N, C-alpha and C positions, 0 to 999 in steps of 0.2 A: 408518600403513599400513592398507590395507584387507584384511581376512582373508576374502576372497571365494573363489569357485570356482577362479580362476586361481592364487591363493596356495596353496590346499591341494592342488590337483592337482600343482603344482610340487613341493611337499613330498613327496608320495607317489612321484612319478617319481624324485626324487633320493634317496629313502629317508632323508629328514631328519626322522624322527619320533623325536626323542631320548628321549621318555618312553615309547616303546613297550616293553613288558616281554617281548614274544615269546610269551607264553602268558597264559591267564587267571590272574588273581591270586587269592590265597587268600581274601580277604574275600568276593568275589563267588562264587567256586566253592562255598564253604561255605554261602552263602545259597541259591544255586540248588539245591544238593543236598538241602535240606530242603523244597523245593516239591513237593507231591504231585500237584497238578492240572496235567497237561501241556497242557491246553486253554486256560489263561488267556491273555488278550490282552496281549502284551508288546511294548513299544517300546524300541528301542536307538538313541537319537539320537547323531549324530556318531560313528558306529560305527568309523571308521578301519579298521584291519586286522582288527578283528572277532574277537578271540580269545574274548570272551564269547559272541559270536554263534555261533561254531562249537561252543562247549561246549553252548549251549542246543539247537542242532540235534542234536548227538550224544546228548544226554540225552532226546531224543524230544519236545521242545516243538514244537508244530506250528501255533501261531498267533502268529507273531513278525513284526514289521515293523522293518526297520533303515533308518536315514536317514543319508545323508551328502551334503554339498554337492558333492562330487566323485564321479564314476563310477569313478575309478581303483581304489579298494580292492575294488570289486565284481568286477574282472577275475579275481581269485583266489577271492574269498569265495563267489561263486556256485557254483563247483566244489566247494568244501568243504561247502556246504550244499545238496547236490543233491536233497534231498527236498522242498525248498520251491520254490514257483513264483515267477515274476517279480514278482508283487505284493508279495512280501516285501522287495524291494530298491528303495527309493525314493531317487531323486537329486533333492534339493531343499534349499532353505534350511529349517532346522528350524522357523522361525517361520511358514512358509507351510503347514505340514501340519495336517491335521485328524484326527478320530477319537476314540475312547474306549478307554482301556487300563486293565487291572487292575494292571499293573506297568510302570514305566519304570525302566530300568537306567542308572545314571550311572557312567561310567568315563572320566575325562579329557575329557569334553565341556565341562563347566562351566569348566574351567581353560583351554580352548581359545578360548572366546568373549572378545570385548572386554569388559573388566570393566564398561563402561558399560551392558552388556546384562543384567547379573545380575538386576535386578528383573524385566525382561522375561522372562527364563528362568523365574523362579519363577511368574510369572503364566501363562505358556504351559503349564508343567507342570501347574498346577492345572486349566487348561482341558482338557487332554488326558486327565487321569485320570478314570475312572469313579468314582461314589460309593464311598468307602472304598478307592479305589485307592492304590497306594504308589509313592513315589519312593525307590529304594534304590541305594546305591553309596558311593563314596568321594570325598572332597574333600581337596585339599592344605591343610594348616594351616600352611604356611610361605610366605614371600614369595620370589619369584625376581627376580633382576636382569634388566634388559633390557625392551625394548618389544615383544617377540614372545612368543607362547605357548610354554610354559604360564605362566599367571598364577596366583599363589597368593593367600593371604589368611589369615584366622583365624576362629575360631568366632564371636566376638562380631559380626564383620561379617556373616557368613553368616546368623546367626540373624535379623538384621533383615530379610533378604530373604524368609524363609520363615514367620516366626511368625504372620503374619496370615492365612495360607491353609492351614497344615498343623498337624496334631498331631504332636509329636515322640515317636515310639516309641523311636528311638535317634538321638542326635546327640552322639556321644562319640568320644574317642580310639579309633583302630582298634587292637584288641589282637592282630590276626593279619595285620598287614601283611607283605608279602614283605621280605626282609632289606634291600634297598637303600632301602626306604621306611619303615623302623621309626622311629616318632616324628614322621613327617611327614604322617600322614593322619588324617582323621576319617571314621568310618562313619556314614552316615545311613540311617534308615528312617523316612520321613515319610509320614503318612497324610493324604490329602485331607480337608479339613474345610470346613464352611460356617459363616459367621457368627461367626468368631473375631475378637475385637478385638485390635488390636496392643497389646502391653504398653507401659506408660508408661515 
């Protein structure tokens, strides 16, 4: 199956986003709460219903770009983030976008991609981050049945995608997952690095 604009727009219209939690989750909330600089350049790819996006807006962050392959989630999200201009809301394939960001927020975007694109995801994240920029968020550390998103995995698999391009500040079991996801998540805080050799 092709997970393209038509696929995701259909999911949004039918409200078939089974892993949507309805609000920002604790791991990202607590990370965002300790960010002092409201002017850092932030990217939220595959933003979906954008609970993290609204939280960033409400906390006064003013240099945020959100990306989704479908325009459907923006119908409500623009109204919830009224202090931001249209340039903050990009409708495109993530792999087509450009720019340099200090922070990229990962929340159920990685798991929504075809697993064949995971190395491409890591490469693109590295390209989009400014020097010393960070990729921060949560990844599922369990496998899911079926041929549709979300797609899971495990830490050993994920490490292979990132170890040649990032320093691992944190790549561990998530200690503050919301109750339905306890024991199912990894928290990542990965720093863009240059000239790192892949481990043998």
